[in-house]
KEBADREN-967569 format. One record per residue: residue number from 1; residue in one letter; x, y, z of N, C-alpha, C in turn. Coordinates in steps of 0.1 Angstrom, whole numbers, plus 2048, in hexadecimal, padded with zeros to 3 digits. Layout:
residues N
<node num="NUM" residu="A" n_u="X" n_v="Y" n_w="Z" ca_u="X" ca_v="Y" ca_w="Z" c_u="X" c_v="Y" c_w="Z"/>
...
This chain:
residues 158
<node num="1" residu="M" n_u="75A" n_v="19A" n_w="A9B" ca_u="753" ca_v="18E" ca_w="A96" c_u="75A" c_v="185" c_w="A8E"/>
<node num="2" residu="K" n_u="75D" n_v="179" n_w="A92" ca_u="765" ca_v="16E" ca_w="A8A" c_u="75D" c_v="165" c_w="A80"/>
<node num="3" residu="W" n_u="761" n_v="162" n_w="A75" ca_u="75A" ca_v="159" ca_w="A6D" c_u="761" c_v="14D" c_w="A6B"/>
<node num="4" residu="F" n_u="75C" n_v="142" n_w="A68" ca_u="763" ca_v="136" ca_w="A65" c_u="758" c_v="12B" c_w="A5E"/>
<node num="5" residu="L" n_u="75C" n_v="123" n_w="A55" ca_u="753" ca_v="11A" ca_w="A4B" c_u="758" c_v="10B" c_w="A52"/>
<node num="6" residu="A" n_u="74D" n_v="104" n_w="A52" ca_u="750" ca_v="0F6" ca_w="A55" c_u="746" c_v="0EF" c_w="A4C"/>
<node num="7" residu="G" n_u="74C" n_v="0EA" n_w="A42" ca_u="746" ca_v="0E4" ca_w="A37" c_u="73D" c_v="0EF" c_w="A2F"/>
<node num="8" residu="A" n_u="731" n_v="0EA" n_w="A2D" ca_u="729" ca_v="0F5" ca_w="A27" c_u="722" c_v="0FE" c_w="A30"/>
<node num="9" residu="L" n_u="723" n_v="0FD" n_w="A3C" ca_u="71C" ca_v="106" ca_w="A48" c_u="727" c_v="110" c_w="A4A"/>
<node num="10" residu="A" n_u="721" n_v="11C" n_w="A4C" ca_u="728" ca_v="128" ca_w="A4F" c_u="724" c_v="12E" c_w="A5C"/>
<node num="11" residu="F" n_u="72D" n_v="12E" n_w="A65" ca_u="72D" ca_v="133" ca_w="A72" c_u="733" c_v="142" c_w="A76"/>
<node num="12" residu="F" n_u="72D" n_v="147" n_w="A81" ca_u="735" ca_v="155" ca_w="A87" c_u="735" c_v="152" c_w="A94"/>
<node num="13" residu="T" n_u="73B" n_v="15E" n_w="A99" ca_u="73E" ca_v="15B" ca_w="AAA" c_u="73A" c_v="16B" c_w="AAB"/>
<node num="14" residu="V" n_u="732" n_v="170" n_w="AB4" ca_u="72D" ca_v="17C" ca_w="ABA" c_u="733" c_v="17D" c_w="AC9"/>
<node num="15" residu="E" n_u="73B" n_v="186" n_w="ACD" ca_u="73E" ca_v="188" ca_w="ADB" c_u="739" c_v="196" c_w="ADF"/>
<node num="16" residu="G" n_u="733" n_v="197" n_w="AEA" ca_u="72F" ca_v="1A4" ca_w="AF0" c_u="724" c_v="1A5" c_w="AF8"/>
<node num="17" residu="Q" n_u="71D" n_v="1B1" n_w="AFA" ca_u="714" ca_v="1B1" ca_w="B06" c_u="706" c_v="1B1" c_w="AFE"/>
<node num="18" residu="V" n_u="6FD" n_v="1AB" n_w="B06" ca_u="6EE" ca_v="1A9" ca_w="B01" c_u="6E8" c_v="1B7" c_w="B02"/>
<node num="19" residu="I" n_u="6E4" n_v="1BD" n_w="AFA" ca_u="6DC" ca_v="1CA" ca_w="AF9" c_u="6CC" c_v="1CA" c_w="AF7"/>
<node num="20" residu="M" n_u="6C8" n_v="1BE" n_w="AF4" ca_u="6BC" ca_v="1BE" ca_w="AF0" c_u="6B7" c_v="1AD" c_w="AF3"/>
<node num="21" residu="L" n_u="6AC" n_v="1AB" n_w="AF8" ca_u="6A5" ca_v="19D" ca_w="AFB" c_u="699" c_v="19E" c_w="AF6"/>
<node num="22" residu="N" n_u="695" n_v="193" n_w="AF1" ca_u="685" ca_v="191" ca_w="AED" c_u="683" c_v="180" c_w="AEE"/>
<node num="23" residu="P" n_u="67F" n_v="17F" n_w="AFA" ca_u="679" ca_v="16E" ca_w="AFB" c_u="670" c_v="16B" c_w="AF4"/>
<node num="24" residu="T" n_u="664" n_v="174" n_w="AF1" ca_u="659" ca_v="170" ca_w="AE9" c_u="65F" c_v="16C" c_w="AD9"/>
<node num="25" residu="S" n_u="667" n_v="173" n_w="AD2" ca_u="66D" ca_v="171" ca_w="AC7" c_u="67A" c_v="169" c_w="AC5"/>
<node num="26" residu="N" n_u="67F" n_v="166" n_w="AD1" ca_u="68D" ca_v="15F" ca_w="AD3" c_u="699" c_v="167" c_w="ACC"/>
<node num="27" residu="R" n_u="696" n_v="173" n_w="ACE" ca_u="6A2" ca_v="17A" ca_w="AC7" c_u="6AA" c_v="181" c_w="AD1"/>
<node num="28" residu="L" n_u="6B6" n_v="183" n_w="ACE" ca_u="6BF" ca_v="18D" ca_w="AD8" c_u="6C8" c_v="195" c_w="ACE"/>
<node num="29" residu="K" n_u="6CE" n_v="19E" n_w="AD4" ca_u="6D8" ca_v="1AA" ca_w="ACD" c_u="6E4" c_v="1AA" c_w="AD6"/>
<node num="30" residu="V" n_u="6EF" n_v="1A9" n_w="ACD" ca_u="6FC" ca_v="1AB" ca_w="AD8" c_u="703" c_v="1B6" c_w="AD0"/>
<node num="31" residu="E" n_u="70B" n_v="1BB" n_w="AD9" ca_u="712" ca_v="1C9" ca_w="AD5" c_u="71F" c_v="1C4" c_w="AD9"/>
<node num="32" residu="D" n_u="72B" n_v="1C4" n_w="ACE" ca_u="736" ca_v="1C0" ca_w="AD1" c_u="73F" c_v="1CB" c_w="AD7"/>
<node num="33" residu="V" n_u="74B" n_v="1CD" n_w="ADB" ca_u="755" ca_v="1D8" ca_w="ADE" c_u="757" c_v="1E2" c_w="AD4"/>
<node num="34" residu="A" n_u="755" n_v="1DF" n_w="AC8" ca_u="756" ca_v="1EA" ca_w="ABD" c_u="74B" c_v="1F0" c_w="ABD"/>
<node num="35" residu="G" n_u="73D" n_v="1ED" n_w="AC2" ca_u="733" ca_v="1F4" ca_w="AC0" c_u="726" c_v="1EE" c_w="AB6"/>
<node num="36" residu="Q" n_u="72B" n_v="1E2" n_w="AAE" ca_u="724" ca_v="1DC" ca_w="AA6" c_u="719" c_v="1D3" c_w="AAB"/>
<node num="37" residu="K" n_u="70D" n_v="1D6" n_w="AA6" ca_u="6FF" ca_v="1CC" ca_w="AAB" c_u="6FE" c_v="1C3" c_w="AA3"/>
<node num="38" residu="T" n_u="6FA" n_v="1B5" n_w="AA8" ca_u="6F8" ca_v="1AC" ca_w="AA0" c_u="6EA" c_v="1A5" c_w="AA7"/>
<node num="39" residu="L" n_u="6E0" n_v="1A4" n_w="A9F" ca_u="6D2" ca_v="19E" ca_w="AA3" c_u="6D4" c_v="190" c_w="A9F"/>
<node num="40" residu="I" n_u="6D0" n_v="187" n_w="AAA" ca_u="6D0" ca_v="176" ca_w="AA5" c_u="6C5" c_v="171" c_w="AAD"/>
<node num="41" residu="R" n_u="6C1" n_v="166" n_w="AA7" ca_u="6B6" ca_v="15E" ca_w="AAB" c_u="6BD" c_v="152" c_w="AB4"/>
<node num="42" residu="M" n_u="6B3" n_v="150" n_w="AC0" ca_u="6B7" ca_v="145" ca_w="AC6" c_u="6AD" c_v="138" c_w="AC4"/>
<node num="43" residu="P" n_u="6B5" n_v="12B" n_w="AC3" ca_u="6AA" ca_v="120" ca_w="AC0" c_u="69F" c_v="120" c_w="ACC"/>
<node num="44" residu="P" n_u="692" n_v="11C" n_w="AC5" ca_u="689" ca_v="11A" ca_w="ACF" c_u="689" c_v="115" c_w="ADD"/>
<node num="45" residu="E" n_u="692" n_v="10A" n_w="ADD" ca_u="695" ca_v="104" ca_w="AE8" c_u="69E" c_v="10B" c_w="AF5"/>
<node num="46" residu="F" n_u="6A3" n_v="115" n_w="AF0" ca_u="6AB" ca_v="11E" ca_w="AF8" c_u="6A4" c_v="126" c_w="B01"/>
<node num="47" residu="D" n_u="6A5" n_v="126" n_w="B0E" ca_u="6A0" ca_v="12D" ca_w="B18" c_u="6A5" c_v="13B" c_w="B1A"/>
<node num="48" residu="L" n_u="69E" n_v="146" n_w="B13" ca_u="6A5" ca_v="155" ca_w="B12" c_u="6A4" c_v="159" c_w="B1E"/>
<node num="49" residu="T" n_u="69B" n_v="156" n_w="B27" ca_u="698" ca_v="15D" ca_w="B35" c_u="6A5" c_v="15C" c_w="B3B"/>
<node num="50" residu="R" n_u="6B0" n_v="152" n_w="B39" ca_u="6BA" ca_v="152" ca_w="B40" c_u="6C5" c_v="15D" c_w="B3D"/>
<node num="51" residu="L" n_u="6C2" n_v="164" n_w="B33" ca_u="6CB" ca_v="16D" ca_w="B31" c_u="6C6" c_v="17A" c_w="B35"/>
<node num="52" residu="R" n_u="6D1" n_v="187" n_w="B38" ca_u="6CB" ca_v="191" ca_w="B3E" c_u="6D1" c_v="19C" c_w="B35"/>
<node num="53" residu="L" n_u="6CB" n_v="1A8" n_w="B33" ca_u="6D0" ca_v="1B4" ca_w="B2B" c_u="6DE" c_v="1B6" c_w="B33"/>
<node num="54" residu="G" n_u="6E9" n_v="1BB" n_w="B2B" ca_u="6F5" ca_v="1BC" ca_w="B30" c_u="6FE" c_v="1B0" c_w="B33"/>
<node num="55" residu="D" n_u="6FA" n_v="1A3" n_w="B31" ca_u="703" ca_v="19A" ca_w="B31" c_u="70C" c_v="198" c_w="B25"/>
<node num="56" residu="Q" n_u="71A" n_v="194" n_w="B2A" ca_u="723" ca_v="191" ca_w="B21" c_u="721" c_v="185" c_w="B1B"/>
<node num="57" residu="V" n_u="720" n_v="183" n_w="B0D" ca_u="71E" ca_v="174" ca_w="B08" c_u="728" c_v="174" c_w="AFB"/>
<node num="58" residu="I" n_u="729" n_v="167" n_w="AFA" ca_u="731" ca_v="162" ca_w="AED" c_u="727" c_v="157" c_w="AE7"/>
<node num="59" residu="A" n_u="723" n_v="15B" n_w="ADB" ca_u="71A" ca_v="154" ca_w="AD3" c_u="71F" c_v="14F" c_w="AC5"/>
<node num="60" residu="R" n_u="71D" n_v="141" n_w="AC6" ca_u="723" ca_v="13C" ca_w="AB6" c_u="715" c_v="13A" c_w="AAF"/>
<node num="61" residu="C" n_u="716" n_v="13E" n_w="AA3" ca_u="708" ca_v="140" ca_w="A9C" c_u="709" c_v="139" c_w="A8E"/>
<node num="62" residu="L" n_u="6FF" n_v="133" n_w="A89" ca_u="700" ca_v="12F" ca_w="A7B" c_u="6F9" c_v="13C" c_w="A73"/>
<node num="63" residu="R" n_u="701" n_v="13E" n_w="A69" ca_u="701" ca_v="14C" ca_w="A61" c_u="6F2" c_v="149" c_w="A59"/>
<node num="64" residu="G" n_u="6ED" n_v="155" n_w="A59" ca_u="6DF" ca_v="156" ca_w="A51" c_u="6E2" c_v="157" c_w="A44"/>
<node num="65" residu="K" n_u="6D5" n_v="154" n_w="A3B" ca_u="6D6" ca_v="154" ca_w="A2B" c_u="6CD" c_v="15C" c_w="A26"/>
<node num="66" residu="A" n_u="6D1" n_v="164" n_w="A1B" ca_u="6C9" ca_v="16C" ca_w="A14" c_u="6C2" c_v="162" c_w="A0A"/>
<node num="67" residu="L" n_u="6B5" n_v="164" n_w="A0A" ca_u="6AE" ca_v="15C" ca_w="A00" c_u="6AA" c_v="165" c_w="9F2"/>
<node num="68" residu="E" n_u="6A8" n_v="171" n_w="9F6" ca_u="6A5" ca_v="17C" ca_w="9E9" c_u="6AB" c_v="188" c_w="9F0"/>
<node num="69" residu="I" n_u="6B1" n_v="190" n_w="9E6" ca_u="6B8" ca_v="19D" ca_w="9E9" c_u="6B3" c_v="1A6" c_w="9DC"/>
<node num="70" residu="G" n_u="6B2" n_v="1B1" n_w="9DE" ca_u="6B0" ca_v="1BB" ca_w="9D1" c_u="6AB" c_v="1C9" c_w="9D8"/>
<node num="71" residu="K" n_u="6AA" n_v="1D1" n_w="9CD" ca_u="6A8" ca_v="1DF" ca_w="9CE" c_u="698" c_v="1E2" c_w="9D1"/>
<node num="72" residu="A" n_u="690" n_v="1D8" n_w="9CB" ca_u="681" ca_v="1DA" ca_w="9CB" c_u="67D" c_v="1D8" c_w="9DA"/>
<node num="73" residu="L" n_u="675" n_v="1DF" n_w="9DD" ca_u="66E" ca_v="1DE" ca_w="9ED" c_u="665" c_v="1D1" c_w="9EC"/>
<node num="74" residu="P" n_u="663" n_v="1CA" n_w="9F8" ca_u="65A" ca_v="1BF" ca_w="9F8" c_u="64C" c_v="1C5" c_w="9F7"/>
<node num="75" residu="A" n_u="643" n_v="1BD" n_w="9F2" ca_u="634" ca_v="1BE" ca_w="9F1" c_u="62D" c_v="1C3" c_w="9FF"/>
<node num="76" residu="D" n_u="631" n_v="1BB" n_w="A07" ca_u="62A" ca_v="1BC" ca_w="A13" c_u="630" c_v="1C8" c_w="A1C"/>
<node num="77" residu="G" n_u="63A" n_v="1D1" n_w="A15" ca_u="63E" ca_v="1DC" ca_w="A1C" c_u="64B" c_v="1DB" c_w="A22"/>
<node num="78" residu="A" n_u="652" n_v="1E4" n_w="A28" ca_u="661" ca_v="1E2" ca_w="A2C" c_u="661" c_v="1E8" c_w="A3A"/>
<node num="79" residu="R" n_u="66B" n_v="1E2" n_w="A42" ca_u="66E" ca_v="1E8" ca_w="A4F" c_u="67E" c_v="1EB" c_w="A4C"/>
<node num="80" residu="L" n_u="681" n_v="1F4" n_w="A54" ca_u="68E" ca_v="1FC" ca_w="A51" c_u="69A" c_v="1F6" c_w="A5C"/>
<node num="81" residu="A" n_u="694" n_v="1ED" n_w="A66" ca_u="69F" ca_v="1E8" ca_w="A71" c_u="69B" c_v="1D9" c_w="A74"/>
<node num="82" residu="P" n_u="6A5" n_v="1D2" n_w="A77" ca_u="6A3" ca_v="1C4" ca_w="A7B" c_u="69A" c_v="1C4" c_w="A88"/>
<node num="83" residu="A" n_u="68D" n_v="1C3" n_w="A87" ca_u="684" ca_v="1C2" ca_w="A95" c_u="688" c_v="1B8" c_w="A9F"/>
<node num="84" residu="D" n_u="683" n_v="1BA" n_w="AAA" ca_u="684" ca_v="1AD" ca_w="AB1" c_u="679" c_v="1A5" c_w="AB1"/>
<node num="85" residu="E" n_u="66F" n_v="1AA" n_w="AA9" ca_u="664" ca_v="1A0" ca_w="AA7" c_u="664" c_v="197" c_w="A9A"/>
<node num="86" residu="G" n_u="662" n_v="18C" n_w="A99" ca_u="665" ca_v="185" ca_w="A8B" c_u="656" c_v="182" c_w="A85"/>
<node num="87" residu="G" n_u="657" n_v="17E" n_w="A78" ca_u="64B" ca_v="17C" ca_w="A73" c_u="646" c_v="16D" c_w="A76"/>
<node num="88" residu="A" n_u="63C" n_v="168" n_w="A6F" ca_u="636" ca_v="15C" ca_w="A71" c_u="63F" c_v="152" c_w="A6D"/>
<node num="89" residu="G" n_u="647" n_v="154" n_w="A61" ca_u="64D" ca_v="148" ca_w="A5B" c_u="65D" c_v="149" c_w="A61"/>
<node num="90" residu="P" n_u="663" n_v="13F" n_w="A5B" ca_u="671" ca_v="13F" ca_w="A5D" c_u="67B" c_v="14A" c_w="A57"/>
<node num="91" residu="D" n_u="675" n_v="151" n_w="A4E" ca_u="67C" ca_v="15B" ca_w="A48" c_u="677" c_v="16A" c_w="A4C"/>
<node num="92" residu="Q" n_u="67F" n_v="173" n_w="A4A" ca_u="67D" ca_v="180" ca_w="A4E" c_u="67F" c_v="187" c_w="A3F"/>
<node num="93" residu="R" n_u="679" n_v="194" n_w="A3F" ca_u="67B" ca_v="19F" ca_w="A33" c_u="67E" c_v="1AC" c_w="A39"/>
<node num="94" residu="L" n_u="687" n_v="1B2" n_w="A35" ca_u="689" ca_v="1BE" ca_w="A3A" c_u="691" c_v="1C9" c_w="A2C"/>
<node num="95" residu="T" n_u="691" n_v="1D2" n_w="A31" ca_u="698" ca_v="1DD" ca_w="A28" c_u="6A6" c_v="1E3" c_w="A2F"/>
<node num="96" residu="L" n_u="6B3" n_v="1E1" n_w="A29" ca_u="6BD" ca_v="1E5" ca_w="A31" c_u="6C6" c_v="1EA" c_w="A26"/>
<node num="97" residu="R" n_u="6D1" n_v="1F0" n_w="A2C" ca_u="6DC" ca_v="1F7" ca_w="A25" c_u="6E8" c_v="1EC" c_w="A23"/>
<node num="98" residu="V" n_u="6EC" n_v="1E9" n_w="A16" ca_u="6F9" ca_v="1E1" ca_w="A15" c_u="703" c_v="1E7" c_w="A1A"/>
<node num="99" residu="H" n_u="70D" n_v="1E4" n_w="A23" ca_u="718" ca_v="1E8" ca_w="A2B" c_u="724" c_v="1E3" c_w="A22"/>
<node num="100" residu="A" n_u="722" n_v="1D3" n_w="A1F" ca_u="72F" ca_v="1CF" ca_w="A18" c_u="729" c_v="1C3" c_w="A11"/>
<node num="101" residu="L" n_u="732" n_v="1BE" n_w="A06" ca_u="72F" ca_v="1B2" ca_w="9FF" c_u="73C" c_v="1AB" c_w="9FD"/>
<node num="102" residu="R" n_u="73A" n_v="19D" n_w="9FB" ca_u="747" ca_v="196" ca_w="9F8" c_u="73F" c_v="18D" c_w="9ED"/>
<node num="103" residu="R" n_u="741" n_v="18F" n_w="9E1" ca_u="73B" ca_v="18A" ca_w="9D6" c_u="73E" c_v="17A" c_w="9D3"/>
<node num="104" residu="E" n_u="74B" n_v="177" n_w="9D6" ca_u="751" ca_v="16A" ca_w="9D5" c_u="74D" c_v="160" c_w="9DD"/>
<node num="105" residu="E" n_u="74C" n_v="166" n_w="9EB" ca_u="744" ca_v="15D" ca_w="9F4" c_u="736" c_v="15E" c_w="9F4"/>
<node num="106" residu="R" n_u="72F" n_v="167" n_w="9ED" ca_u="721" ca_v="16A" ca_w="9EE" c_u="71D" c_v="16C" c_w="9FD"/>
<node num="107" residu="E" n_u="723" n_v="177" n_w="A02" ca_u="720" ca_v="17D" ca_w="A0F" c_u="71C" c_v="18C" c_w="A0E"/>
<node num="108" residu="V" n_u="715" n_v="18F" n_w="A16" ca_u="70F" ca_v="19D" ca_w="A18" c_u="70C" c_v="1A2" c_w="A25"/>
<node num="109" residu="L" n_u="713" n_v="1AC" n_w="A29" ca_u="711" ca_v="1B1" ca_w="A37" c_u="708" c_v="1BE" c_w="A36"/>
<node num="110" residu="L" n_u="6FD" n_v="1BE" n_w="A3C" ca_u="6F1" ca_v="1C8" ca_w="A3C" c_u="6EF" c_v="1D1" c_w="A48"/>
<node num="111" residu="L" n_u="6EC" n_v="1DE" n_w="A47" ca_u="6EE" ca_v="1E6" ca_w="A53" c_u="6E1" c_v="1EC" c_w="A52"/>
<node num="112" residu="A" n_u="6DB" n_v="1EB" n_w="A60" ca_u="6CD" ca_v="1F2" ca_w="A63" c_u="6D0" c_v="1FF" c_w="A68"/>
<node num="113" residu="E" n_u="6C7" n_v="206" n_w="A68" ca_u="6C7" ca_v="215" ca_w="A6D" c_u="6CC" c_v="217" c_w="A7B"/>
<node num="114" residu="D" n_u="6C7" n_v="20D" n_w="A84" ca_u="6D0" ca_v="20C" ca_w="A90" c_u="6DB" c_v="209" c_w="A91"/>
<node num="115" residu="G" n_u="6E3" n_v="203" n_w="A88" ca_u="6F1" ca_v="200" ca_w="A87" c_u="6F1" c_v="1F0" c_w="A8B"/>
<node num="116" residu="T" n_u="6E5" n_v="1E9" n_w="A89" ca_u="6E7" ca_v="1DB" ca_w="A8A" c_u="6EB" c_v="1D4" c_w="A7D"/>
<node num="117" residu="L" n_u="6F5" n_v="1CC" n_w="A7E" ca_u="6FB" ca_v="1C6" ca_w="A74" c_u="6F4" c_v="1B8" c_w="A72"/>
<node num="118" residu="L" n_u="6F1" n_v="1B5" n_w="A65" ca_u="6ED" ca_v="1A5" ca_w="A62" c_u="6F6" c_v="1A1" c_w="A55"/>
<node num="119" residu="H" n_u="6FD" n_v="195" n_w="A5A" ca_u="707" ca_v="18E" ca_w="A50" c_u="6FF" c_v="183" c_w="A4A"/>
<node num="120" residu="L" n_u="700" n_v="181" n_w="A3E" ca_u="6F8" ca_v="179" ca_w="A38" c_u="6FF" c_v="171" c_w="A2A"/>
<node num="121" residu="L" n_u="700" n_v="165" n_w="A2A" ca_u="701" ca_v="15F" ca_w="A1E" c_u="6F5" c_v="160" c_w="A12"/>
<node num="122" residu="V" n_u="6FA" n_v="162" n_w="A08" ca_u="6EF" ca_v="165" ca_w="9FD" c_u="6EC" c_v="156" c_w="9F7"/>
<node num="123" residu="E" n_u="6E2" n_v="153" n_w="9F6" ca_u="6DE" ca_v="145" ca_w="9EE" c_u="6E2" c_v="147" c_w="9DD"/>
<node num="124" residu="P" n_u="6E9" n_v="13C" n_w="9D8" ca_u="6E9" ca_v="13E" ca_w="9C9" c_u="6DE" c_v="141" c_w="9C0"/>
<node num="125" residu="A" n_u="6D2" n_v="13F" n_w="9C7" ca_u="6C6" ca_v="141" ca_w="9BF" c_u="6C1" c_v="14D" c_w="9C0"/>
<node num="126" residu="A" n_u="6C5" n_v="157" n_w="9CA" ca_u="6C2" ca_v="164" ca_w="9CC" c_u="6C6" c_v="16D" c_w="9C1"/>
<node num="127" residu="R" n_u="6BD" n_v="171" n_w="9BC" ca_u="6BF" ca_v="17D" ca_w="9AF" c_u="6BF" c_v="18B" c_w="9B6"/>
<node num="128" residu="G" n_u="6C7" n_v="192" n_w="9B1" ca_u="6CA" ca_v="1A1" ca_w="9B4" c_u="6D8" c_v="1A2" c_w="9BB"/>
<node num="129" residu="F" n_u="6DF" n_v="196" n_w="9C1" ca_u="6EB" ca_v="198" ca_w="9C7" c_u="6F6" c_v="19E" c_w="9BD"/>
<node num="130" residu="D" n_u="6F5" n_v="199" n_w="9B3" ca_u="6FF" ca_v="19D" ca_w="9A9" c_u="701" c_v="1AD" c_w="9A5"/>
<node num="131" residu="E" n_u="6F5" n_v="1B2" n_w="9A7" ca_u="6F3" ca_v="1C1" ca_w="9A4" c_u="6F4" c_v="1C8" c_w="9B0"/>
<node num="132" residu="T" n_u="6F3" n_v="1C4" n_w="9BA" ca_u="6F3" ca_v="1CB" ca_w="9C8" c_u="701" c_v="1D2" c_w="9CA"/>
<node num="133" residu="E" n_u="702" n_v="1DD" n_w="9D0" ca_u="70F" ca_v="1E5" ca_w="9D0" c_u="70F" c_v="1E9" c_w="9E1"/>
<node num="134" residu="P" n_u="719" n_v="1EB" n_w="9E7" ca_u="71A" ca_v="1F1" ca_w="9F4" c_u="714" c_v="1FC" c_w="9F4"/>
<node num="135" residu="G" n_u="70A" n_v="202" n_w="9FE" ca_u="704" ca_v="20E" ca_w="9FF" c_u="6F6" c_v="20E" c_w="9FB"/>
<node num="136" residu="D" n_u="6F0" n_v="203" n_w="9F1" ca_u="6E6" ca_v="202" ca_w="9EE" c_u="6DB" c_v="1FE" c_w="9F8"/>
<node num="137" residu="V" n_u="6D0" n_v="203" n_w="9F8" ca_u="6C4" ca_v="1FF" ca_w="A02" c_u="6BD" c_v="1F4" c_w="9FB"/>
<node num="138" residu="V" n_u="6BD" n_v="1E8" n_w="A00" ca_u="6B7" ca_v="1DB" ca_w="9F9" c_u="6AC" c_v="1D4" c_w="A03"/>
<node num="139" residu="S" n_u="6A3" n_v="1CE" n_w="9FC" ca_u="69A" ca_v="1C5" ca_w="A04" c_u="69F" c_v="1B8" c_w="A03"/>
<node num="140" residu="V" n_u="69F" n_v="1B2" n_w="A0F" ca_u="6A3" ca_v="1A5" ca_w="A0F" c_u="69C" c_v="19E" c_w="A16"/>
<node num="141" residu="R" n_u="698" n_v="18F" n_w="A13" ca_u="693" ca_v="184" ca_w="A18" c_u="69D" c_v="179" c_w="A1E"/>
<node num="142" residu="Y" n_u="69E" n_v="177" n_w="A2A" ca_u="6AA" ca_v="170" ca_w="A2E" c_u="6A5" c_v="166" c_w="A3D"/>
<node num="143" residu="V" n_u="6AE" n_v="15D" n_w="A3D" ca_u="6AC" ca_v="154" ca_w="A4A" c_u="6B4" c_v="15B" c_w="A54"/>
<node num="144" residu="E" n_u="6B1" n_v="15D" n_w="A5F" ca_u="6BA" ca_v="163" ca_w="A69" c_u="6C5" c_v="15B" c_w="A6E"/>
<node num="145" residu="P" n_u="6D0" n_v="161" n_w="A72" ca_u="6DA" ca_v="15B" ca_w="A79" c_u="6D5" c_v="154" c_w="A87"/>
<node num="146" residu="E" n_u="6D8" n_v="148" n_w="A89" ca_u="6D4" ca_v="141" ca_w="A96" c_u="6DF" c_v="13C" c_w="A9F"/>
<node num="147" residu="V" n_u="6DE" n_v="13E" n_w="AAC" ca_u="6E8" ca_v="139" ca_w="AB5" c_u="6E8" c_v="12B" c_w="AB6"/>
<node num="148" residu="I" n_u="6F6" n_v="123" n_w="AB6" ca_u="6F5" ca_v="117" ca_w="AB9" c_u="6FC" c_v="114" c_w="AC3"/>
<node num="149" residu="A" n_u="703" n_v="11D" n_w="ACB" ca_u="708" ca_v="11B" ca_w="AD7" c_u="70B" c_v="129" c_w="ADE"/>
<node num="150" residu="L" n_u="709" n_v="12B" n_w="AEB" ca_u="709" ca_v="136" ca_w="AF2" c_u="710" c_v="133" c_w="AFF"/>
<node num="151" residu="A" n_u="719" n_v="13E" n_w="B03" ca_u="720" ca_v="13E" ca_w="B11" c_u="71F" c_v="14D" c_w="B15"/>
<node num="152" residu="V" n_u="71B" n_v="14D" n_w="B23" ca_u="719" ca_v="159" ca_w="B2A" c_u="724" c_v="15A" c_w="B34"/>
<node num="153" residu="D" n_u="729" n_v="165" n_w="B35" ca_u="734" ca_v="168" ca_w="B3E" c_u="72C" c_v="16E" c_w="B4B"/>
<node num="154" residu="E" n_u="72B" n_v="164" n_w="B54" ca_u="722" ca_v="169" ca_w="B60" c_u="72A" c_v="16F" c_w="B6A"/>
<node num="155" residu="S" n_u="738" n_v="16E" n_w="B69" ca_u="740" ca_v="177" ca_w="B72" c_u="73E" c_v="184" c_w="B72"/>
<node num="156" residu="L" n_u="739" n_v="18A" n_w="B66" ca_u="737" ca_v="19A" ca_w="B64" c_u="72A" c_v="19D" c_w="B67"/>
<node num="157" residu="R" n_u="722" n_v="194" n_w="B6E" ca_u="713" ca_v="198" ca_w="B71" c_u="714" c_v="19F" c_w="B7D"/>
<node num="158" residu="L" n_u="70B" n_v="1AA" n_w="B7F" ca_u="70B" ca_v="1B2" ca_w="B8C" c_u="703" c_v="1AC" c_w="B96"/>
């Protein structure tokens, strides 16, 4: 996965195989050659039915943002993995393990039980980030990463 900044926006590129598709919630999960899984949301106007499980894709994504992060569980209960079904609003709430932090850049890498990684920028107003350490299990309310461009390698389709 490669990261780059363009002005105030942070983008990343995911390259790998589609291992999960959910046209109802417009989400897909991509596994790269290292075995890292990334869950991303497609814009509503994208026709997810054009993709197939096993497709090789390159996705340019707008990085997600953590709105709240901390050790306290959310009041409405916790889910232990990024489900492919989203909530009613634009943000999600999950309980995940902190895999890595970059405090200066206000970035956090979260790991779900199934090995799915979630890369987020942490909003300056989000309390609890400074007390968070790698290995902590935290509750996070976040806006998901969203695809802004997608390429499918159709030469690899069976």
